[in-house]
Jmol script that loads the backbone (N, CA, C; Angstrom):
load data "model"
ATOM      1  N   MET A   1       0.813  -1.209   0.017  1.00  0.00           N
ATOM      2  CA  MET A   1       0.001  -0.030   0.013  1.00  0.00           C
ATOM      3  C   MET A   1       0.875   1.217   0.029  1.00  0.00           C
ATOM      4  N   ALA A   2       0.735   2.102  -0.971  1.00  0.00           N
ATOM      5  CA  ALA A   2       1.488   3.387  -1.014  1.00  0.00           C
ATOM      6  C   ALA A   2       0.838   4.351  -0.116  1.00  0.00           C
ATOM      7  N   VAL A   3       1.697   5.089   0.546  1.00  0.00           N
ATOM      8  CA  VAL A   3       1.220   6.146   1.491  1.00  0.00           C
ATOM      9  C   VAL A   3       1.937   7.458   1.170  1.00  0.00           C
ATOM     10  N   THR A   4       1.212   8.543   0.935  1.00  0.00           N
ATOM     11  CA  THR A   4       1.793   9.840   0.695  1.00  0.00           C
ATOM     12  C   THR A   4       1.232  10.828   1.649  1.00  0.00           C
ATOM     13  N   ILE A   5       2.230  11.397   2.298  1.00  0.00           N
ATOM     14  CA  ILE A   5       1.976  12.638   3.170  1.00  0.00           C
ATOM     15  C   ILE A   5       2.888  13.725   2.787  1.00  0.00           C
ATOM     16  N   GLY A   6       2.186  14.891   2.305  1.00  0.00           N
ATOM     17  CA  GLY A   6       3.085  15.943   1.894  1.00  0.00           C
ATOM     18  C   GLY A   6       3.909  15.530   0.753  1.00  0.00           C
ATOM     19  N   GLU A   7       5.244  15.742   0.929  1.00  0.00           N
ATOM     20  CA  GLU A   7       6.161  15.299  -0.154  1.00  0.00           C
ATOM     21  C   GLU A   7       6.774  13.973   0.145  1.00  0.00           C
ATOM     22  N   VAL A   8       6.371  13.377   1.216  1.00  0.00           N
ATOM     23  CA  VAL A   8       7.002  11.943   1.634  1.00  0.00           C
ATOM     24  C   VAL A   8       6.067  10.941   1.072  1.00  0.00           C
ATOM     25  N   VAL A   9       6.717   9.904   0.359  1.00  0.00           N
ATOM     26  CA  VAL A   9       6.046   8.868  -0.201  1.00  0.00           C
ATOM     27  C   VAL A   9       6.690   7.533   0.440  1.00  0.00           C
ATOM     28  N   THR A  10       5.996   6.626   0.860  1.00  0.00           N
ATOM     29  CA  THR A  10       6.558   5.392   1.325  1.00  0.00           C
ATOM     30  C   THR A  10       5.557   4.251   0.954  1.00  0.00           C
ATOM     31  N   THR A  11       5.961   3.038   1.233  1.00  0.00           N
ATOM     32  CA  THR A  11       5.126   1.831   0.909  1.00  0.00           C
ATOM     33  C   THR A  11       5.079   1.005   2.208  1.00  0.00           C
ATOM     34  N   ILE A  12       3.810   0.642   2.544  1.00  0.00           N
ATOM     35  CA  ILE A  12       3.632  -0.219   3.646  1.00  0.00           C
ATOM     36  C   ILE A  12       3.298  -1.555   3.007  1.00  0.00           C
ATOM     37  N   GLU A  13       4.099  -2.553   3.329  1.00  0.00           N
ATOM     38  CA  GLU A  13       3.919  -3.939   2.941  1.00  0.00           C
ATOM     39  C   GLU A  13       2.931  -4.607   3.675  1.00  0.00           C
ATOM     40  N   THR A  14       1.903  -5.325   3.184  1.00  0.00           N
ATOM     41  CA  THR A  14       1.030  -6.218   3.908  1.00  0.00           C
ATOM     42  C   THR A  14       1.831  -7.643   4.237  1.00  0.00           C
ATOM     43  N   LEU A  15       1.404  -8.267   5.269  1.00  0.00           N
ATOM     44  CA  LEU A  15       1.938  -9.457   5.577  1.00  0.00           C
ATOM     45  C   LEU A  15       1.555 -10.556   4.601  1.00  0.00           C
ATOM     46  N   PRO A  16       2.403 -11.439   4.123  1.00  0.00           N
ATOM     47  CA  PRO A  16       1.978 -12.497   3.173  1.00  0.00           C
ATOM     48  C   PRO A  16       1.076 -13.571   3.837  1.00  0.00           C
ATOM     49  N   ASP A  17       0.171 -14.159   3.145  1.00  0.00           N
ATOM     50  CA  ASP A  17      -0.771 -15.144   3.656  1.00  0.00           C
ATOM     51  C   ASP A  17       0.081 -16.376   4.261  1.00  0.00           C
ATOM     52  N   GLY A  18      -0.401 -16.824   5.384  1.00  0.00           N
ATOM     53  CA  GLY A  18       0.193 -17.995   5.949  1.00  0.00           C
ATOM     54  C   GLY A  18       1.397 -17.565   6.872  1.00  0.00           C
ATOM     55  N   SER A  19       1.639 -16.348   7.033  1.00  0.00           N
ATOM     56  CA  SER A  19       2.696 -15.959   7.949  1.00  0.00           C
ATOM     57  C   SER A  19       2.134 -15.859   9.376  1.00  0.00           C
ATOM     58  N   ALA A  20       3.032 -15.863  10.266  1.00  0.00           N
ATOM     59  CA  ALA A  20       2.622 -15.731  11.689  1.00  0.00           C
ATOM     60  C   ALA A  20       2.053 -14.364  11.926  1.00  0.00           C
ATOM     61  N   ARG A  21       0.886 -14.320  12.455  1.00  0.00           N
ATOM     62  CA  ARG A  21       0.199 -12.993  12.707  1.00  0.00           C
ATOM     63  C   ARG A  21      -0.154 -12.959  14.087  1.00  0.00           C
ATOM     64  N   GLU A  22      -0.202 -11.688  14.620  1.00  0.00           N
ATOM     65  CA  GLU A  22      -0.677 -11.427  15.974  1.00  0.00           C
ATOM     66  C   GLU A  22      -2.133 -11.342  15.915  1.00  0.00           C
ATOM     67  N   GLU A  23      -2.792 -11.707  17.053  1.00  0.00           N
ATOM     68  CA  GLU A  23      -4.256 -11.540  17.147  1.00  0.00           C
ATOM     69  C   GLU A  23      -4.602 -10.087  16.793  1.00  0.00           C
ATOM     70  N   PRO A  24      -5.647  -9.843  15.962  1.00  0.00           N
ATOM     71  CA  PRO A  24      -6.060  -8.498  15.710  1.00  0.00           C
ATOM     72  C   PRO A  24      -6.686  -7.897  16.884  1.00  0.00           C
ATOM     73  N   ALA A  25      -6.686  -6.558  16.932  1.00  0.00           N
ATOM     74  CA  ALA A  25      -7.288  -5.881  18.039  1.00  0.00           C
ATOM     75  C   ALA A  25      -8.822  -6.075  17.876  1.00  0.00           C
ATOM     76  N   SER A  26      -9.531  -5.772  19.037  1.00  0.00           N
ATOM     77  CA  SER A  26     -10.951  -6.016  18.989  1.00  0.00           C
ATOM     78  C   SER A  26     -11.610  -5.063  17.795  1.00  0.00           C
ATOM     79  N   GLY A  27     -12.413  -5.918  17.027  1.00  0.00           N
ATOM     80  CA  GLY A  27     -12.989  -5.191  15.865  1.00  0.00           C
ATOM     81  C   GLY A  27     -12.238  -5.165  14.610  1.00  0.00           C
ATOM     82  N   ALA A  28     -10.942  -5.528  14.692  1.00  0.00           N
ATOM     83  CA  ALA A  28     -10.078  -5.447  13.485  1.00  0.00           C
ATOM     84  C   ALA A  28     -10.120  -6.799  12.730  1.00  0.00           C
ATOM     85  N   SER A  29     -10.084  -6.726  11.502  1.00  0.00           N
ATOM     86  CA  SER A  29     -10.160  -8.013  10.670  1.00  0.00           C
ATOM     87  C   SER A  29      -8.692  -8.503  10.486  1.00  0.00           C
ATOM     88  N   ALA A  30      -8.521  -9.883  10.550  1.00  0.00           N
ATOM     89  CA  ALA A  30      -7.237 -10.514  10.508  1.00  0.00           C
ATOM     90  C   ALA A  30      -6.634 -10.165   9.098  1.00  0.00           C
ATOM     91  N   GLU A  31      -7.487 -10.018   7.975  1.00  0.00           N
ATOM     92  CA  GLU A  31      -7.001  -9.737   6.701  1.00  0.00           C
ATOM     93  C   GLU A  31      -6.431  -8.403   6.587  1.00  0.00           C
ATOM     94  N   ALA A  32      -6.794  -7.538   7.524  1.00  0.00           N
ATOM     95  CA  ALA A  32      -6.208  -6.077   7.518  1.00  0.00           C
ATOM     96  C   ALA A  32      -4.821  -6.007   8.146  1.00  0.00           C
ATOM     97  N   ALA A  33      -4.236  -7.147   8.554  1.00  0.00           N
ATOM     98  CA  ALA A  33      -2.916  -7.039   9.260  1.00  0.00           C
ATOM     99  C   ALA A  33      -1.835  -6.482   8.356  1.00  0.00           C
ATOM    100  N   PHE A  34      -1.028  -5.649   8.788  1.00  0.00           N
ATOM    101  CA  PHE A  34       0.138  -5.206   8.003  1.00  0.00           C
ATOM    102  C   PHE A  34       1.306  -4.888   8.930  1.00  0.00           C
ATOM    103  N   GLU A  35       2.429  -4.786   8.441  1.00  0.00           N
ATOM    104  CA  GLU A  35       3.629  -4.530   9.177  1.00  0.00           C
ATOM    105  C   GLU A  35       4.234  -3.163   8.826  1.00  0.00           C
ATOM    106  N   VAL A  36       4.553  -2.446   9.911  1.00  0.00           N
ATOM    107  CA  VAL A  36       5.164  -1.072   9.662  1.00  0.00           C
ATOM    108  C   VAL A  36       6.388  -1.058  10.608  1.00  0.00           C
ATOM    109  N   ARG A  37       7.537  -0.729   9.887  1.00  0.00           N
ATOM    110  CA  ARG A  37       8.738  -0.529  10.679  1.00  0.00           C
ATOM    111  C   ARG A  37       8.844   0.889  11.165  1.00  0.00           C
ATOM    112  N   LEU A  38       9.405   1.111  12.370  1.00  0.00           N
ATOM    113  CA  LEU A  38       9.496   2.458  12.939  1.00  0.00           C
ATOM    114  C   LEU A  38      10.207   3.351  12.035  1.00  0.00           C
ATOM    115  N   GLU A  39      11.339   2.895  11.392  1.00  0.00           N
ATOM    116  CA  GLU A  39      12.128   3.688  10.485  1.00  0.00           C
ATOM    117  C   GLU A  39      11.319   4.180   9.299  1.00  0.00           C
ATOM    118  N   ASP A  40      10.346   3.447   8.913  1.00  0.00           N
ATOM    119  CA  ASP A  40       9.423   3.854   7.798  1.00  0.00           C
ATOM    120  C   ASP A  40       8.472   4.891   8.186  1.00  0.00           C
ATOM    121  N   LEU A  41       8.057   4.930   9.477  1.00  0.00           N
ATOM    122  CA  LEU A  41       7.154   5.944   9.856  1.00  0.00           C
ATOM    123  C   LEU A  41       7.758   7.314  10.265  1.00  0.00           C
ATOM    124  N   ARG A  42       9.051   7.352  10.560  1.00  0.00           N
ATOM    125  CA  ARG A  42       9.701   8.559  10.955  1.00  0.00           C
ATOM    126  C   ARG A  42       9.531   9.787   9.993  1.00  0.00           C
ATOM    127  N   PRO A  43       9.767   9.569   8.644  1.00  0.00           N
ATOM    128  CA  PRO A  43       9.676  10.566   7.711  1.00  0.00           C
ATOM    129  C   PRO A  43       8.181  11.091   7.540  1.00  0.00           C
ATOM    130  N   LEU A  44       7.274  10.086   7.702  1.00  0.00           N
ATOM    131  CA  LEU A  44       5.881  10.432   7.663  1.00  0.00           C
ATOM    132  C   LEU A  44       5.401  11.303   8.808  1.00  0.00           C
ATOM    133  N   VAL A  45       5.886  10.963   9.924  1.00  0.00           N
ATOM    134  CA  VAL A  45       5.477  11.691  11.233  1.00  0.00           C
ATOM    135  C   VAL A  45       6.079  13.087  11.069  1.00  0.00           C
ATOM    136  N   ARG A  46       7.323  13.201  10.602  1.00  0.00           N
ATOM    137  CA  ARG A  46       8.013  14.482  10.446  1.00  0.00           C
ATOM    138  C   ARG A  46       7.114  15.381   9.481  1.00  0.00           C
ATOM    139  N   ALA A  47       6.789  14.761   8.334  1.00  0.00           N
ATOM    140  CA  ALA A  47       5.938  15.559   7.420  1.00  0.00           C
ATOM    141  C   ALA A  47       4.636  16.052   7.944  1.00  0.00           C
ATOM    142  N   LEU A  48       3.914  15.122   8.723  1.00  0.00           N
ATOM    143  CA  LEU A  48       2.656  15.601   9.390  1.00  0.00           C
ATOM    144  C   LEU A  48       2.951  16.636  10.368  1.00  0.00           C
ATOM    145  N   VAL A  49       3.918  16.567  11.140  1.00  0.00           N
ATOM    146  CA  VAL A  49       4.194  17.616  12.155  1.00  0.00           C
ATOM    147  C   VAL A  49       4.607  18.967  11.491  1.00  0.00           C
ATOM    148  N   ALA A  50       5.368  18.851  10.379  1.00  0.00           N
ATOM    149  CA  ALA A  50       5.800  20.036   9.637  1.00  0.00           C
ATOM    150  C   ALA A  50       4.545  20.803   9.035  1.00  0.00           C
ATOM    151  N   GLU A  51       3.611  19.912   8.546  1.00  0.00           N
ATOM    152  CA  GLU A  51       2.398  20.466   7.903  1.00  0.00           C
ATOM    153  C   GLU A  51       1.554  21.135   8.955  1.00  0.00           C
ATOM    154  N   GLU A  52       1.480  20.482  10.140  1.00  0.00           N
ATOM    155  CA  GLU A  52       0.593  21.086  11.208  1.00  0.00           C
ATOM    156  C   GLU A  52       1.128  22.344  11.717  1.00  0.00           C
ATOM    157  N   LEU A  53       2.486  22.476  11.966  1.00  0.00           N
ATOM    158  CA  LEU A  53       3.155  23.669  12.417  1.00  0.00           C
ATOM    159  C   LEU A  53       2.996  24.800  11.312  1.00  0.00           C
ATOM    160  N   GLU A  54       3.201  24.413  10.065  1.00  0.00           N
ATOM    161  CA  GLU A  54       3.022  25.445   9.012  1.00  0.00           C
ATOM    162  C   GLU A  54       1.511  26.011   9.038  1.00  0.00           C
ATOM    163  N   ARG A  55       0.623  25.101   9.178  1.00  0.00           N
ATOM    164  CA  ARG A  55      -0.854  25.426   9.213  1.00  0.00           C
ATOM    165  C   ARG A  55      -1.044  26.424  10.263  1.00  0.00           C
ATOM    166  N   ARG A  56      -0.528  26.060  11.582  1.00  0.00           N
ATOM    167  CA  ARG A  56      -0.749  26.944  12.697  1.00  0.00           C
ATOM    168  C   ARG A  56      -0.082  28.330  12.592  1.00  0.00           C
ATOM    169  N   LEU A  57       1.124  28.421  11.986  1.00  0.00           N
ATOM    170  CA  LEU A  57       1.766  29.559  11.769  1.00  0.00           C
ATOM    171  C   LEU A  57       1.054  30.441  10.835  1.00  0.00           C
ATOM    172  N   ARG A  58       0.425  29.882   9.679  1.00  0.00           N
ATOM    173  CA  ARG A  58      -0.348  30.658   8.728  1.00  0.00           C
ATOM    174  C   ARG A  58      -1.589  31.217   9.495  1.00  0.00           C
ATOM    175  N   GLN A  59      -2.225  30.428  10.377  1.00  0.00           N
ATOM    176  CA  GLN A  59      -3.384  30.912  11.075  1.00  0.00           C
ATOM    177  C   GLN A  59      -3.022  32.091  11.945  1.00  0.00           C
ATOM    178  N   ARG A  60      -1.888  32.042  12.642  1.00  0.00           N
ATOM    179  CA  ARG A  60      -1.361  33.205  13.528  1.00  0.00           C
ATOM    180  C   ARG A  60      -1.150  34.426  12.716  1.00  0.00           C
ATOM    181  N   SER A  61      -0.527  34.232  11.493  1.00  0.00           N
ATOM    182  CA  SER A  61      -0.158  35.443  10.739  1.00  0.00           C
ATOM    183  C   SER A  61      -1.459  36.011  10.146  1.00  0.00           C
ATOM    184  N   ASP A  62      -2.536  35.306  10.068  1.00  0.00           N
ATOM    185  CA  ASP A  62      -3.841  35.830   9.476  1.00  0.00           C
ATOM    186  C   ASP A  62      -4.571  36.625  10.577  1.00  0.00           C
ATOM    187  N   CYS A  63      -4.198  36.316  11.851  1.00  0.00           N
ATOM    188  CA  CYS A  63      -4.940  37.053  12.947  1.00  0.00           C
ATOM    189  C   CYS A  63      -4.364  38.402  13.203  1.00  0.00           C
ATOM    190  N   PRO A  64      -5.174  39.317  13.446  1.00  0.00           N
ATOM    191  CA  PRO A  64      -4.692  40.763  13.653  1.00  0.00           C
ATOM    192  C   PRO A  64      -3.986  40.829  15.027  1.00  0.00           C
TER     193      PRO A  64
END
end "model"
wireframe off; spacefill off
backbone 0.3
color backbone group
């Protein structure tokens, strides 16, 4: 699954069928299981934080 946030693009790979899976959280489907490595999330989190900070700074500059 490709994920794009701002200018950051990464791919989240689903677990292959037949692999060892953890029990899904309550209400979650076992077919929806996927694996995300922390190092893959860091640039996405940074992009989200940067976008939020930029949005807040724009709001402040718009206020008198």
